[in-house]
Phi, psi and omega in degrees: 000320176297320177299318178297317181291322174301320180302321180253013182307318182303329181287353175279347175275121185298330177296310179291333182289319173303310185297311186298317180298312181301317179291328176301312182296317181295322182290331173298312177299320182299317180295321177300313183298313188297319177285318181298311185296320181295318179294315184300313180292313181298315182292325184281321190252331186068023188236129167292327180298321180295315175302315185295326177300314183291319178287330178293320181302318178292320182296316186297319177291326179293308183295319185296325183254007183299314181300305170315318183295321181291319178303314188282335177292332177272340181271324187252164170305125188296324183300319180298316179298319179296317180300310180299318178299321176296319183294316181299314181294321177299312179302314182298315184289329172303316183289317176303318182293318181293322174299318177293327179294312189275309193246359181079196185276114174239102190301317179301311180301310180299326179290321177295320179290320178301322178298324180292320177293324176295322177298320175298323177293331179297337177265327186292313193292318176295320185300323181304317185308317179273353184273327183298311182303337185279354184248358187219160169288149185307323181290348179257006186297309177310314181286330173300317178292328177292320180291328177294325181292322178295322176300321184282318187264315184288316183292349178263011179303323179279339190306305180302315180300316179297315179303311182294316182297316182289321183291331179282341184253298187251350177115156184298326183304315182293336175290327179286328172299316175307316180299321178299321181296321178294327176297314183297321178299318181297315180297322176303313185290324177297322175302334182275352186285130179240112185243153171292130181296137177251135178300120177296166172297148182296150181271075175271184180302141178310309184298325180292322181286323175296316181298320182295322183294319180294319179297325176296318178296312184299334182296337183247104184297323178300333184283308188284336172293321172299323182298329178297312177301313179303318181298307177297326182293318178290325174301311179298323181303329185302324181299318180294319183293320187263314180280324184311308179299326178292317177300315180296317182288325183273321189247337188252003179130010178087201185299323182298325180297314177291324176295326177296312182301312184294322178298321172302319175297320180296313180300317181297322180295321179294319179296314180296328176288325181288319178297325179292335185288334184249338185285142171227072180297142182288337174239079195298322183284340170287311179299321184296313185289323175298318179299314182299326185292349177292349182292345179290335193296305184297327178297316178302308183294322181292320178290331178285353185073032177294160179294165180304316185296318182290323175292323179298312177304315176297322179294324174298325173292321177299309180282334172297317180294321176295313179299321179293323187283325191294316172298322178299316182290313183297323180290323175303315182291315184294334180275338185249348179257134177300143183295329181287348181242358191294331181290318179294316175300320179292328177295322172296319177307310178298310189300313182290323182292319180253010184305324183265000175298318179298318180297317181293320177299315183288327186260348183304312180298304177300327176292322176293324176293324183278319187250347183108147180300315182294313176300322175297320181287322175298315177302319178297324179294317175297324174297328176287309190289314190297313179294325181294326180274328179293326182292342182292344179290339184280128181302324179303327184284319185287329189265347183293117183263187180260096189296335178294325180294321180294325178297323186289338176273359176099007180253161180284147179300146177292151177278161178291142174276138179232000000 
């Protein structure tokens, strides 16, 4: 009974509860939008390239503004930065939804609006890294991160089903309007959040603050070596996001097949997040990278022409591995990076992790057209698996322990390995 109470202890803090509830709603809307937008574009144009252009526009804007977003998240109250970003994303998605309802699919317009949404995300994401530790006691941080993963993965369990149902009945535009409502709800909850003020980073020159953030990241070898694997993992995932819907719609049974595959991924993500809530591996980064390597499975099965249900199960393992890895990684970062620099370091983290995503989104479709769908998918599977397994050869990765576990036993947190 005590273990069960400890598992859900972060939710007893009203500050974390507000943050968690708002993020849960926002993630439900995001899941609806990602599926609805993919179905709208692929159904209207039949082109993975068009879908890739819209997704790439969003990614380019996020990557381009991630570093300024990190600096300002360290300068300003992080809660305020997230609130404004949610309002911008809510308005943008509402406009996208209205355009789909009124005028149909215009790839250029959707790409421009997606870029605005991506720009807002560039400020939102670095701010999040520093906000979770401000809402819970230090001993509850690992479980708080796991609960945030449940908010991100588990709360979207209904998303793909809602998106498919709404798209097939009243149209994809209404799905994006629903997403806009969830962003506004998240902003309202953030506005109610009351936190102890944290001294912001000194208002030094912008370039100096960027340099300090980079120096902090480079000081931790376990950190930047993992980011290489994360970057390549996201590059490989682009093939699944852009080529996958086309293969599913054309060869595996239509729109319902892709909705089934994405739904399988959502179920797997929930399972992975729940496992992370209870698991305490002695070598967290080893476990995290082994979990990430599972991402090669759905690409391999999709290339081999496996049925939609098999691909859905493999996609569940992929997303489950990601959901299991995320709290382990976030806890390691929050415990080893100073609070006053964490948003800048997190900005570099996000920028490097997703830096190749715009290229992958834009080129996955043309690459499949040039070399064939199956070779492109097999290649993407290798891009995911090999770096995740290769990084395990580094002693820094194998030796990094879980300082929160040591703290609970009455010992001081271990220092970062360099």
